[in-house]
C-alpha positions as CSV (number, residue, x, y, z in Angstrom):
1,X,-48.4,91.7,86.4
2,X,-47.7,91.6,90.1
3,X,-48.9,94.0,92.3
4,X,-46.4,95.8,94.6
5,X,-47.4,97.1,98.2
6,X,-47.6,100.8,98.1
7,X,-46.3,103.1,101.0
8,X,-49.9,103.2,102.5
9,X,-50.0,99.4,102.4
10,X,-46.7,99.1,104.1
11,X,-47.6,102.0,107.0
12,X,-50.7,99.8,107.6
13,X,-48.7,96.6,108.1
14,X,-46.4,98.2,110.1
15,X,-49.1,99.3,112.5
16,X,-50.4,95.5,112.3
17,X,-46.9,94.2,113.4
18,X,-46.9,96.8,116.4
19,X,-50.5,95.9,117.5
20,X,-50.0,92.0,117.3
21,X,-46.8,90.7,116.4
22,X,-44.0,92.6,118.1
23,X,-41.4,89.8,119.1
24,X,-40.6,89.0,122.7
25,X,-37.1,87.7,123.8
26,X,-37.9,84.2,124.5
27,X,-36.4,82.9,121.3
28,X,-33.2,84.6,122.1
29,X,-33.2,83.3,125.6
30,X,-33.9,79.7,124.4
31,X,-31.1,80.1,121.9
32,X,-28.6,81.1,124.4
33,X,-29.7,78.3,126.7
34,X,-29.4,75.9,123.7
35,X,-26.0,77.1,122.7
36,X,-24.4,76.6,126.3
37,X,-26.2,73.3,126.5
38,X,-24.5,72.2,123.2
39,X,-21.1,73.6,124.5
40,X,-18.6,70.6,124.2
41,X,-15.3,72.2,125.2
42,X,-14.7,73.9,122.0
43,X,-12.3,76.9,121.9
44,X,-14.2,79.8,123.4
45,X,-13.4,81.8,119.9
46,X,-15.0,78.9,117.8
47,X,-17.8,79.2,120.1
48,X,-18.4,82.6,120.2
49,X,-18.2,82.6,116.5
50,X,-21.0,79.8,116.2
51,X,-23.2,82.0,118.5
52,X,-22.6,84.8,116.5
53,X,-23.7,83.1,113.4
54,X,-26.8,81.4,115.1
55,X,-27.9,84.6,116.6
56,X,-27.8,86.2,113.1
57,X,-29.8,83.3,111.7
58,X,-32.2,83.3,114.5
59,X,-32.9,87.2,113.5
60,X,-33.8,86.0,110.1
61,X,-36.0,83.3,111.0
62,X,-37.8,85.9,113.5
63,X,-38.1,88.2,110.5
64,X,-39.7,85.2,108.1
65,X,-42.1,84.5,111.1
66,X,-43.5,88.0,111.1
67,X,-43.7,88.0,107.3
68,X,-45.6,85.1,107.1
69,X,-48.2,86.2,109.7
70,X,-48.7,89.6,107.9
71,X,-48.4,87.8,104.5
72,X,-45.8,89.7,102.9
73,X,-42.4,89.0,101.1
74,X,-39.6,90.9,100.4
75,X,-38.7,92.2,96.7
76,X,-35.0,92.3,97.6
77,X,-33.4,89.9,95.2
78,X,-29.9,88.8,94.6
79,X,-28.0,91.3,92.4
80,X,-29.8,94.2,94.1
81,X,-27.2,96.0,95.9
82,X,-28.7,99.7,96.5
83,X,-28.6,99.2,100.3
84,X,-24.9,98.1,100.0
85,X,-24.1,101.8,100.1
86,X,-25.6,102.5,103.4
87,X,-23.3,103.1,106.5
88,X,-23.1,99.9,108.3
89,X,-22.4,100.5,112.0
90,X,-21.2,97.5,114.0
91,X,-19.3,96.7,117.2
92,X,-15.6,95.9,117.4
93,X,-16.3,92.5,118.6
94,X,-18.5,92.0,115.4
95,X,-15.7,93.1,113.2
96,X,-13.4,90.7,114.9
97,X,-15.8,87.9,114.5
98,X,-16.2,88.7,110.8
99,X,-12.5,88.6,110.3
100,X,-12.4,85.1,112.4
101,X,-15.2,83.8,109.9
102,X,-12.9,85.1,107.0
103,X,-9.6,83.5,108.3
104,X,-11.5,80.1,108.6
105,X,-12.7,80.2,104.9
106,X,-11.0,77.7,102.5
107,X,-7.8,79.3,101.2
108,X,-8.7,80.2,97.8
109,X,-11.9,82.1,99.0
110,X,-10.0,83.5,102.1
111,X,-7.2,84.9,99.8
112,X,-9.8,86.3,97.5
113,X,-11.5,88.3,100.0
114,X,-8.3,89.5,101.3
115,X,-7.1,90.5,98.0
116,X,-10.4,92.4,97.3
117,X,-9.9,94.2,100.6
118,X,-6.6,95.4,99.8
119,X,-7.7,96.7,96.6
120,X,-10.8,98.4,97.9
121,X,-9.0,100.3,100.8
122,X,-6.5,101.3,98.2
123,X,-9.1,102.8,95.7
124,X,-11.8,104.0,98.4
125,X,-9.2,105.8,100.6
126,X,-10.2,109.3,99.7
127,X,-13.9,108.5,99.8
128,X,-13.7,106.8,103.3
129,X,-11.7,109.4,104.5
130,X,-14.6,111.8,104.0
131,X,-17.4,109.5,105.2
132,X,-15.3,108.7,108.5
133,X,-15.6,112.3,109.1
134,X,-19.3,112.2,109.3
135,X,-20.1,111.6,113.1
136,X,-23.0,109.1,113.3
137,X,-23.4,109.9,117.0
138,X,-24.0,113.5,116.6
139,X,-25.2,114.3,113.0
140,X,-28.9,113.7,112.5
141,X,-28.5,113.8,108.7
142,X,-25.0,111.2,108.7
143,X,-27.0,108.5,106.9
144,X,-28.1,110.8,104.0
145,X,-24.6,112.4,103.8
146,X,-22.7,109.1,103.9
147,X,-25.0,107.5,101.2
148,X,-24.6,110.7,98.9
149,X,-21.1,109.5,98.3
150,X,-22.1,106.1,97.2
151,X,-19.1,104.4,98.8
152,X,-19.6,100.5,98.4
153,X,-19.8,98.1,101.4
154,X,-16.1,96.5,101.6
155,X,-17.7,93.1,101.1
156,X,-19.8,94.0,98.1
157,X,-18.6,92.3,94.7
158,X,-19.5,95.6,92.3
159,X,-19.4,93.2,89.3
160,X,-21.8,90.8,90.7
161,X,-23.7,93.1,93.3
162,X,-23.5,90.3,95.6
163,X,-22.2,89.8,99.1
164,X,-18.7,88.2,99.8
165,X,-19.5,87.2,103.4
166,X,-23.4,86.9,103.2
167,X,-23.6,84.1,105.8
168,X,-22.3,86.8,108.4
169,X,-23.6,90.1,107.0
170,X,-24.3,92.1,109.9
171,X,-27.6,92.8,111.5
172,X,-28.1,96.2,109.9
173,X,-28.1,94.4,106.5
174,X,-30.9,91.6,107.6
175,X,-33.2,93.8,109.3
176,X,-33.5,96.4,106.5
177,X,-35.9,95.2,103.8
178,X,-38.1,96.3,100.8
179,X,-41.6,95.1,100.4
180,X,-42.7,97.4,97.7
181,X,-41.7,97.7,94.0
182,X,-37.7,97.5,93.8
183,X,-37.8,100.5,91.7
184,X,-38.1,102.7,94.7
185,X,-34.6,101.9,95.9
186,X,-33.2,102.6,92.3
187,X,-35.0,106.0,92.3
188,X,-34.0,107.3,95.8
189,X,-31.1,107.0,98.1
190,X,-33.4,106.7,101.2
191,X,-36.6,105.7,99.8
192,X,-39.5,105.6,102.3
193,X,-41.1,102.6,101.6
194,X,-38.4,100.0,103.2
195,X,-38.5,99.6,106.9
196,X,-36.2,98.0,109.4
197,X,-37.0,95.3,112.1
198,X,-34.5,97.4,114.4
199,X,-36.4,95.8,117.2
200,X,-34.5,92.9,117.1
201,X,-31.1,94.5,117.8
202,X,-31.9,94.8,121.3
203,X,-32.4,90.9,121.8
204,X,-29.6,90.0,119.7
205,X,-26.9,92.3,121.8
206,X,-28.4,91.3,124.5
207,X,-27.8,87.7,123.9
208,X,-24.1,88.4,122.5
209,X,-23.5,90.1,125.7
210,X,-24.4,87.2,127.7
211,X,-22.5,84.6,125.8
212,X,-19.3,87.1,125.8
213,X,-19.7,87.7,129.6
214,X,-19.2,83.6,130.1
215,X,-15.4,84.2,129.0
216,X,-14.7,87.9,130.0
217,X,-12.0,86.8,132.4
218,X,-10.2,84.4,130.0
219,X,-8.1,86.8,127.9
220,X,-5.5,84.2,126.5
221,X,-8.3,81.8,125.4
222,X,-10.8,85.0,124.5
223,X,-8.7,87.7,122.6
224,X,-11.2,90.2,123.2
225,X,-11.5,93.3,125.7
226,X,-14.6,93.2,127.6
227,X,-16.8,95.4,128.0
228,X,-14.8,97.8,125.3
229,X,-15.3,95.6,122.1
230,X,-18.8,94.8,122.7
231,X,-19.9,98.4,122.9
232,X,-17.5,100.0,120.8
233,X,-19.5,101.1,117.8
234,X,-18.0,102.3,114.4
235,X,-18.5,102.2,110.7
236,X,-17.7,98.8,109.0
237,X,-14.9,99.9,106.8
238,X,-13.1,101.6,109.7
239,X,-13.2,98.8,111.9
240,X,-12.1,96.5,109.3
241,X,-9.4,98.6,108.5
242,X,-8.1,98.4,112.2
243,X,-8.7,94.7,112.1
């Protein structure tokens, strides 16, 4: 039988990461430089979408690099969706990029997601009204209160427990991982064992900001408000409804 890491194991691994393997911003600086070097007169919106996807992928790669250094691997698996009921907070810019990604999918897949979202917002209206009232800026228990309502992510296919936009799932979904028994997530809405690589968020946002600033004065070619859309944070479902 496979031995899963205990809470104490994970605490010790976290200490090791903090002492020896905390990342720097260098890979993100290199990624931004490479993106601009590869720019070939493509429309700014498509360039930003590509940059958004590559920065998210870089976060995955950096997490995997740390995992290899401390010899751990996540027990998260396809079909496990406990964390898909967490409050996901993103910027308005990210919500628009996710929508742009959906708009560019093949027609059948795009129409399926759009139909799914229409049904989702109709069925979850009352529950969403409740969680939208939870102030994530002021309420220290906002996460606990949100999860208690068990409102699924708009992009969760509850029949298969899979993500409909896995390739562009937001950074909170990528940085929260479980290395203990999968049972800890089933037993508790907020287990102690999983941890978040939230230290990557600053590097990711800093890189995204640098790329957005390149076209901040070209409103017609780049239909975002800068700096408002880059720093306006809200719950993912509410931002999607606004889109």
